[in-house]
N, C-alpha and C positions, 0 to 999 in steps of 0.2 A: 158580306168580306172584300171588304176596300182596301184602298192602299196606292201604294207603290211608288209612294214619294221615296228621292232618295237626294239626302245633303253630305257631307262630308265636317269634318270639323277635326283641326290641328292642334292637339294638345305638343307644343313645341317643350324639350327636354320634359319628359311623361315616361315611366319606364312600362315594363304591361302590368305593373302590379296597378298602379296608381293607372293607366289607364281604365284598366279593367273597373274598378274603383266606381272614378265617374260614370262610366257607360252606364253599370248594373244601380247607380246611385239616378243616375235619367232615369234610365228604363222601370225602376221603382218608383220613384213623385211620378212619372207619365200613368202609372200605371193604376196609381191610386188616387188619379184627381179626377175626379168629378165634371163631367163638360156639360154646358146647357144649348140647345139651341131649341129656341120659342119655347114648348110645353114639354119636350123630350129631354131626357137625361139619360151620355153616355158616358162611356169609358173610352179608354184608348189604349192602345197596347204599342209597342214596339221592339225590331227586333233591330240587333245593333251590330255588324261586322267591325274588328279593327284590324290592324295588320301594324309595324314598329318595324319604324323607319331605322336599316342596322350600316350607319355610316363604315363598318366591318369588310361590308360584304360589297359595298359600291352601288347598292340596292338602286336602282331609279323610280320615281315618282311615280312612274307608268306602273313601274310593278309592286311597289305598292297599295293606288289605286287597287290593283285587279286581285291583288290578294284581299284589302279589305273586302272583294265584291262577294266573292269568292268568300268568306266567312259571313257577309249579311244572307245569303244564300242558303248559306248550310245552316243560319241560325233561322231560318224561315223553314226550313226541310223537316226540324227537328221540333217545330210542330208553335213557331212565331214567340214572342215575348222572353225574347232572350239573348244572353250577348256569347260570341260564337266569333276568338283570334283565330288569326292563320299565319303563320311565321312563312315570311320570305328570303 
């Protein structure tokens, strides 16, 4: 079990549903891809946590990142290789 790499992706003007579709597509494409290193073939999985910026709630960028991070750890805790959304 390896990993721990984290990165952020910003999807401007995307709804919760659109964001979930993009995240699920990325997760599935990654899981279905075969990777090679020398003679070894392997698969990768990703756990994705996301949140949606809500202008009406005057959310801060810090709150947005914290919510996405909480969602990521929930995804990992539920068995990995999944997408979880957290509202702020």
